[in-house]
C-alpha positions in Angstrom: -40.6 8.1 -42.5 -39.9 4.7 -40.5 -36.3 4.8 -41.4 -36.0 8.3 -40.8 -37.4 7.6 -36.5 -35.1 4.8 -36.3 -32.5 6.6 -37.7 -32.8 9.5 -35.1 -33.7 7.0 -32.6 -30.5 5.5 -33.2 -28.6 8.7 -33.5 -30.2 9.9 -30.1 -29.6 6.6 -27.9 -25.7 6.5 -29.0 -25.2 10.2 -28.2 -27.0 9.7 -25.1 -24.4 6.5 -24.2 -21.3 8.9 -25.2 -22.1 11.2 -22.9 -22.6 8.9 -19.9 -19.4 7.4 -20.5 -16.6 8.8 -18.9 -13.5 8.5 -17.9 -12.0 6.1 -15.2 -11.9 8.7 -12.2 -8.5 9.1 -10.5 -9.6 7.2 -7.1 -9.8 3.9 -8.7 -6.6 1.2 -8.5 -4.0 1.9 -11.3 -2.2 -0.7 -12.2 1.8 0.5 -11.8 4.2 0.3 -8.8 3.0 4.3 -8.0 -0.2 2.7 -6.5 1.8 0.6 -3.1 1.4 2.6 -0.1 2.7 1.4 3.3 1.9 2.5 6.4 3.0 2.1 10.1 0.3 3.4 12.6 0.8 3.6 16.4 -2.2 1.5 18.4 -4.0 4.7 21.2 -4.6 2.2 23.7 -2.4 -0.6 23.8 1.4 -0.9 23.4 2.2 -1.7 19.5 1.5 -0.6 16.0 -0.2 -1.6 12.8 1.0 -2.2 9.6 -1.6 -1.5 6.4 -0.2 -2.4 2.8 -1.8 -1.6 -0.1 -0.2 -2.9 -3.6 -1.2 -2.9 -7.1 0.9 -6.1 -7.8 -0.5 -9.3 -5.6 3.0 -10.2 -4.0 4.7 -11.4 -0.4 5.2 -9.2 2.4 7.2 -9.4 5.3 7.5 -7.7 8.0 10.9 -8.4 10.3 11.7 -6.8 13.5 15.6 -6.5 15.0 17.2 -5.1 17.8 19.4 -2.7 18.5 22.0 -5.5 17.5 20.3 -6.3 14.4 19.0 -9.5 15.7 16.0 -10.7 14.4 13.4 -10.6 17.1 10.1 -11.3 15.2 9.5 -12.5 11.3 6.1 -12.5 9.7 4.9 -13.0 6.9 2.0 -10.3 6.5 0.1 -11.0 3.0 0.8 -12.7 -0.5 -2.1 -10.3 -1.8 -2.9 -7.1 -2.4 -3.9 -5.9 0.9 -3.3 -5.8 3.7 -3.7 -5.1 7.8 -2.3 -6.5 11.2 -1.3 -5.4 14.3 1.8 -6.4 16.1 1.5 -5.8 20.4 5.0 -5.7 22.0 4.5 -6.6 25.2 7.2 -9.3 25.3 10.1 -6.9 23.9 12.0 -5.3 26.7 13.3 -1.7 26.8 15.5 -0.5 24.1 15.7 0.4 20.4 14.4 -1.8 17.3 13.5 -1.5 14.5 10.8 -2.6 11.6 11.6 -3.6 8.2 8.0 -4.3 5.7 9.1 -5.5 2.6 6.4 -5.1 0.0 6.6 -5.7 -3.5 8.3 -2.4 -4.8 7.8 -0.5 -1.5 10.1 -1.3 0.9 10.2 0.4 4.8 12.8 0.6 8.0 12.2 2.8 10.7 13.2 3.0 14.3 11.1 2.5 17.2 11.7 2.9 20.8 10.7 1.0 24.1 10.7 2.6 27.3 9.1 3.1 30.7 7.5 6.7 31.5 6.4 6.2 34.9 4.3 3.7 35.5 3.3 3.5 31.8 5.5 1.1 29.4 5.8 3.5 26.1 6.6 2.5 22.3 8.0 5.7 20.6 7.7 5.0 16.1 10.0 7.3 14.7 
């Protein structure tokens, strides 16, 4: 009788453990390159933008700002890890067309932005 109770207790415990163990939810980080995300976010109250990099594999991420002639105006190492967010203020740049390039491991982005005066305000327009 004691063995029966022990055996039934072990079976109930193993069944409860098997039922509570579930598959990993989809919102957890995966270890593949499809997880890499790079975002350029315009700032509301300042002339500039924020860059957000979220990668599956750690690696060097670079931000390069070029002018219309292709000359490098600014170069910055964003992160060597997997996650980074940094703001870039563009007060020092003259009016004109610029491009920002973000090199993240396996996911590179290049986009243009314009700086111009609109009345008394200076505007940064990201394309």
